[in-house]
C-alpha positions in Angstrom: 0.0 -0.2 0.1 1.6 3.3 -1.1 0.6 6.9 -0.4 1.1 9.3 -3.2 0.4 13.1 -3.7 -1.0 14.5 -6.4 -1.4 18.1 -8.1 -4.8 19.8 -7.1 -5.2 19.6 -11.4 -5.2 16.0 -10.9 -7.6 15.8 -8.0 -10.2 17.9 -10.0 -9.7 15.5 -12.9 -10.6 12.5 -10.5 -13.4 14.2 -9.1 -15.0 14.9 -12.8 -14.8 11.5 -13.9 -18.2 10.1 -14.6 -19.2 6.7 -13.1 -19.3 3.8 -15.5 -18.8 0.4 -15.8 -15.0 0.1 -14.5 -15.3 3.3 -12.1 -17.2 4.5 -8.9 -16.8 6.9 -6.2 -17.4 6.0 -2.3 -18.3 8.1 0.4 -15.5 7.7 3.5 -18.5 7.7 5.7 -20.1 4.8 3.7 -19.3 2.1 5.7 -17.9 -1.6 4.9 -21.5 -2.6 3.1 -20.8 0.0 0.0 -17.2 -1.1 -0.4 -18.2 -4.8 -0.4 -20.9 -4.2 -3.0 -18.5 -2.2 -5.5 -15.5 -4.5 -5.1 -17.6 -8.1 -5.3 -19.3 -6.6 -8.4 -16.4 -5.5 -10.3 -14.4 -8.5 -9.4 -17.6 -10.7 -10.9 -17.3 -8.6 -14.1 -14.2 -7.1 -16.0 -12.5 -5.4 -12.9 -12.6 -1.8 -12.4 -11.3 0.7 -9.8 -13.3 2.9 -7.3 -12.1 5.9 -4.9 -13.5 5.9 -1.2 -13.8 9.5 0.2 -15.2 11.3 -2.4 -18.6 12.9 -1.8 -21.3 12.4 -4.2 -22.3 15.5 -6.6 -25.5 16.0 -5.4 -24.0 16.6 -1.7 -21.7 19.2 -2.7 -19.6 20.2 -5.8 -15.9 20.5 -7.0 -13.0 20.1 -4.7 -15.5 20.4 -1.6 -16.2 16.7 -2.7 -12.6 15.7 -1.9 -13.5 14.4 1.8 -10.6 11.8 2.7 -9.5 10.0 5.5 -7.3 12.1 8.1 -4.5 9.1 8.4 -4.2 6.0 6.4 -4.8 4.0 9.9 -8.7 5.7 9.9 -9.4 3.4 6.1 -8.5 0.3 8.2 -12.1 -0.9 7.3 -11.7 -0.7 3.5 -9.2 -3.5 4.0 -11.5 -5.5 6.2 -14.1 -5.3 3.9 -12.2 -6.5 1.1 -10.3 -9.0 2.8 -12.5 -10.2 5.7 -15.9 -9.7 4.4 -16.1 -11.0 0.9 -16.2 -14.6 0.2 -13.8 -15.3 -1.5 -11.9 -12.4 -0.8 -11.0 -10.4 -4.2 -7.9 -9.7 -5.6 -7.0 -6.2 -5.3 -4.5 -3.2 -5.1 -4.8 -0.1 -3.2 -3.0 3.3 -2.5 -3.8 6.5 -0.7 -3.9 9.9 -2.6 -3.1 13.1 -0.9 -3.6 16.6 -2.5 -0.1 18.4 -2.6 -0.3 21.3 0.0 -3.8 20.5 1.3 -3.1 17.5 3.3 -6.3 18.8 5.4 -8.5 17.2 2.7 -7.5 14.2 3.7 -6.2 10.9 1.8 -8.6 9.3 -0.6 -8.4 5.4 -0.8 -8.1 4.3 -4.5 -8.7 0.3 -5.0 -8.0 -1.5 -8.0 -9.9 -4.5 -8.2 -8.8 -7.4 -10.9 -11.4 -10.1 -12.6 -11.6 -12.9 -10.6 -11.7 -16.7 -11.4 -14.0 -16.8 -8.4 -17.6 -15.5 -8.0 -17.6 -13.3 -4.9 -20.2 -13.0 -2.4 -20.9 -10.1 -0.1 -21.3 -10.9 3.6 -24.8 -11.2 3.3 -24.6 -14.1 0.4 -25.5 -11.9 -2.3 -23.8 -11.8 -5.6 -23.3 -8.6 -7.3 -21.9 -7.8 -10.9 -20.9 -4.4 -12.4 -23.1 -3.5 -15.5 -22.9 -0.1 -16.8 -22.8 2.2 -13.8 -24.7 0.0 -11.5 -24.0 -2.8 -9.5 -26.7 -5.2 -10.1 -27.9 -8.3 -7.8 -27.5 -11.7 -9.6 -30.0 -14.6 -8.7 -30.8 -18.0 -10.0 -29.6 -18.9 -13.5 -27.8 -15.6 -13.8 -25.4 -16.8 -10.8 -24.7 -20.3 -12.9 -24.3 -18.2 -16.2 -21.3 -16.3 -14.1 -19.8 -19.7 -12.5 -19.7 -21.0 -16.3 -18.0 -17.8 -17.8 -15.5 -17.9 -14.7 -14.0 -21.1 -15.7 -12.8 -19.4 -19.1 -9.1 -18.4 -19.0 -8.4 -16.0 -21.7 -5.7 -16.1 -23.9 -4.6 -12.7 -23.7 -3.4 -13.3 -20.3 -0.6 -15.9 -21.5 2.9 -14.1 -21.3 5.3 -13.2 -24.3 8.8 -14.5 -24.2 10.2 -12.2 -26.4 8.4 -9.0 -25.3 9.3 -7.4 -22.0 8.1 -4.4 -19.7 11.1 -2.1 -21.1 9.8 -2.8 -24.5 6.2 -2.1 -23.9 6.8 0.7 -21.9 8.5 2.8 -24.9 5.6 1.9 -27.3 4.2 5.6 -28.3 0.6 3.8 -27.9 1.0 3.3 -24.4 2.7 6.7 -23.9 -0.5 8.3 -25.6 -2.7 6.6 -23.6 -1.0 7.2 -20.2 -0.9 11.0 -21.0 -4.8 11.1 -20.6 -4.8 8.8 -17.9 -6.2 9.4 -14.6 -4.7 9.3 -11.8 -1.5 9.6 -13.4 1.1 6.7 -13.2 4.1 5.9 -14.8 4.0 3.1 -17.6 5.8 0.6 -15.3 3.5 0.8 -12.5 0.4 0.9 -14.6 1.5 -2.3 -16.3 2.0 -4.1 -13.4 -1.3 -2.7 -11.6 -3.3 -3.9 -14.5 -1.4 -7.2 -14.8 -0.7 -6.5 -18.3 3.3 -8.1 -17.5 4.0 -10.8 -15.1 5.1 -10.4 -11.8 8.1 -12.5 -11.9 10.7 -11.8 -15.1 8.4 -8.7 -16.1 7.3 -10.5 -19.6 4.4 -8.5 -21.5 0.9 -10.6 -21.8 -0.8 -11.0 -25.3 -3.3 -8.3 -24.3 -0.5 -6.0 -23.8 0.8 -6.6 -27.0 -3.1 -6.3 -28.8 -3.4 -3.0 -27.1 -0.2 -0.9 -27.2 2.4 -3.0 -29.5 3.0 -0.7 -32.8 2.9 -4.1 -34.9 1.1 -6.5 -32.8 1.7 -9.4 -35.5 5.2 -9.4 -35.0 5.2 -9.9 -31.3 1.8 -12.1 -30.9 2.7 -15.7 -31.9 -0.8 -16.3 -33.8 -2.5 -14.1 -36.5 -4.3 -11.1 -35.4 -4.6 -8.7 -37.7 -7.6 -7.4 -40.1 -8.0 -8.1 -43.8 -10.5 -6.8 -45.9 -11.8 -7.9 -49.4 -13.9 -6.4 -51.9 -16.0 -8.5 -54.0 -17.9 -7.2 -56.9 -20.6 -9.6 -56.6 -23.9 -10.1 -54.4 -23.6 -14.0 -54.3 -23.8 -15.7 -51.0 -20.4 -17.1 -51.0 -17.4 -15.3 -51.5 -15.7 -16.2 -55.0 -12.0 -15.1 -56.2 -13.4 -14.3 -59.4 -15.2 -11.6 -58.0 -12.6 -10.3 -55.9 -11.2 -7.0 -56.9 -7.8 -6.4 -56.4 -5.7 -7.8 -53.5 -7.2 -8.3 -50.2 -5.9 -5.0 -48.0 -4.1 -6.2 -44.5 -4.4 -3.7 -41.6 -2.4 -4.0 -38.4 -1.6 -1.9 -35.4 -2.6 -1.7 -31.5 -6.1 -2.1 -30.9 -7.0 1.5 -30.9 -5.4 2.4 -34.1 -6.4 -0.7 -35.9 -9.9 0.1 -34.9 -9.9 3.5 -36.8 -7.6 2.3 -39.7 -10.2 -0.6 -40.3 -13.2 1.6 -39.9 -11.6 4.4 -42.4 -10.7 1.6 -45.1 -14.0 -0.1 -44.9 -16.2 3.4 -45.0 -13.9 4.6 -48.0 -14.6 1.1 -50.0 -18.4 0.9 -49.1 -18.9 4.5 -50.3 -17.1 3.4 -53.6 -19.9 0.7 -54.0 -22.8 2.8 -56.4 -26.7 2.0 -55.9 -29.2 3.7 -57.2 -31.5 6.2 -55.7 -34.8 6.8 -55.3 -33.7 9.8 -58.1 -32.8 6.8 -60.6 -29.2 8.0 -60.1 -26.6 5.9 -59.2 -24.6 7.5 -56.2 -22.5 6.2 -53.1 -23.8 4.1 -50.3 -24.2 6.2 -47.0 -23.9 3.9 -44.1 -24.3 4.7 -40.4 -20.9 4.9 -39.1 -21.4 4.0 -35.3 -23.3 1.0 -36.2 -20.2 -0.3 -38.5 -17.8 0.9 -35.5 -19.7 -1.3 -33.4 -19.4 -4.4 -35.2 -15.6 -3.8 -35.7 -15.2 -2.9 -32.2 -16.6 -6.2 -31.2 -14.6 -7.9 -33.7 -11.2 -6.8 -32.5 -12.1 -6.9 -29.0 -14.1 -9.8 -28.4 -12.6 -12.3 -31.2 -10.6 -15.5 -29.7 -7.0 -14.5 -30.0 -6.1 -18.2 -29.3 -7.1 -18.8 -33.0 -4.5 -18.1 -35.4 -6.6 -16.2 -38.1 -7.3 -12.9 -38.9 -10.8 -10.8 -38.7 -11.9 -10.8 -42.5 -14.2 -8.0 -43.3 -15.6 -8.8 -46.9 -17.3 -5.8 -48.7 -19.8 -7.1 -51.6 -22.3 -5.1 -53.8 -25.2 -5.2 -51.5 -23.8 -6.1 -48.0 -20.7 -6.5 -45.6 -19.8 -9.3 -43.8 -17.3 -9.4 -40.5 -16.0 -12.8 -39.6 -14.6 -12.8 -36.3 -12.1 -15.8 -35.2 -13.7 -18.0 -32.3 -16.9 -19.2 -31.4 -19.2 -17.2 -28.8 -17.7 -17.2 -25.3 -18.7 -18.7 -22.3 -22.7 -18.8 -21.6 -23.4 -16.6 -24.8 -26.0 -17.7 -27.2 -27.4 -16.5 -30.4 -30.3 -15.8 -28.4 -29.1 -13.8 -25.6 -26.2 -12.3 -27.7 -27.8 -8.4 -27.4 -29.3 -8.9 -23.8 -26.5 -10.3 -22.1 -22.7 -9.2 -21.8 -19.8 -11.5 -21.4 -15.9 -10.4 -22.1 -13.7 -13.0 -23.4 -10.9 -10.6 -23.0 -11.6 -8.3 -20.2 -8.2 -6.8 -20.0 -8.3 -6.0 -23.7 -11.4 -4.4 -23.4 -11.4 -2.9 -20.1 -8.7 -0.4 -21.8 -9.9 -0.2 -25.1 -13.1 1.5 -23.3 -10.9 3.9 -21.4 -9.1 4.5 -24.9 -12.4 5.3 -26.6 -12.0 9.1 -25.9 -14.9 11.5 -25.8 -18.3 11.4 -24.6 -19.2 11.6 -28.6 -17.6 8.6 -29.7 -18.8 6.7 -26.7 -22.1 7.7 -27.7 -21.7 6.8 -31.3 -20.7 3.2 -30.2 -24.0 3.0 -27.9 -26.4 4.2 -30.9 -24.5 1.4 -33.0 -25.4 -1.4 -30.3 -29.3 0.0 -30.5 -29.1 -0.2 -34.2 -27.9 -3.9 -33.7 -30.8 -4.5 -30.9 -33.5 -3.3 -33.2 -35.0 -5.8 -35.6 -33.5 -6.1 -39.6 -34.5 -3.1 -41.7 -35.6 -0.7 -39.0 -33.1 1.8 -39.6 -32.7 3.3 -43.3 -29.7 4.3 -44.7 -31.4 6.4 -47.5 -34.3 5.4 -49.0 -34.8 2.4 -49.9 -31.7 1.0 -48.3 -31.8 -0.2 -44.8 -29.6 -1.4 -42.3 -29.8 -4.9 -39.7 -28.0 -7.5 -38.3 -28.3 -11.1 -40.1 -26.9 -13.8 -37.7 -26.7 -17.0 -39.9 -28.8 -20.1 -39.3 -25.7 -22.3 -39.7 -22.8 -23.0 -37.3 -20.2 -20.8 -38.8 -17.5 -22.0 -41.0 -13.8 -22.0 -39.6 -14.4 -21.6 -36.1 -15.6 -17.8 -36.7 -18.6 -15.7 -35.9 -20.4 -14.0 -38.7 -22.4 -10.7 -38.7 -23.7 -9.4 -42.2 -25.3 -5.7 -42.9 -26.9 -5.4 -46.1 -27.2 -2.2 -47.7 -31.2 -2.7 -49.0 -33.8 -4.8 -47.8 
């Protein structure tokens, strides 16, 4: 447990953060029950952080919300709640944050909770799970589903022999990420706390390479790029005789891979001429939020243990995205749009933090709403429509397929 002094500006940045799937505030006067609930909920989901000592924004505002502990010893009950009152105890790290020159504001207790292989219960025997900005109580079959999904160990946690902390810490993408990360942290400390490097040996994990390596395909022993192919056809199956040019291969850390793929796919789609209501041929106009949602899901939720690239096929009437791997854990086609399960929690956690502005996150949420709706409910421009089509047959090549048509 460390004590750290932070600048006033950073304290304000922490206070202004929005509660989310991975972040929450707790009052220093809230008691162990509140700590139990948020800690077990995070461990039962994808992990995350919470800070004890920040008052609710409805009670006060600005720096007045910072009401920490007079001494670290006063926060001993936080440790007790984490270790002695949750069954089994959650994996966590803790540090105390003081504001430089304002010791009278007290020390806030920052807790980082890792996703666990266990199902954690509060002292009351309740099983909670973090979803969005809420900690929801699970019952019956939902607890059974959680137990099933907890049994799956992700390939993203595997260590890489030829990629260590020193090399990873120098990656430009990691430096870009940490420049906007709050609370501020060194690369080495962040990587160790988030379990992106091994404790012994300091080797980077697959998740670290996927997120931050300039060329993940050169570091990860299995294929992990994106290939985009353009077929001048409306046939149900790809045929090389309709292939236009050489398929494009895109590589890069997850955030840039998503942005580069979205730009390339959008450019190819807009080059497809379609007949408009005015009788004239014009480029396809495609909802970028829906397209981004599918590409994000393909990159973040694919099975990196399958040595294959994500394949995006652009036809004259649709786009097909094939992501390596079967549906993870308890997920089925029936609950795909209602339930949540992260095959790669480390990758997904850091990518969500990388998503940037509220506008970008709103676009992704909007895309999810498009995909939850029935096919044909969102017009791209008369008479073209958008909607998901999930194949009735088991996907070929051990992949998850998603197809989006341009028109009815």
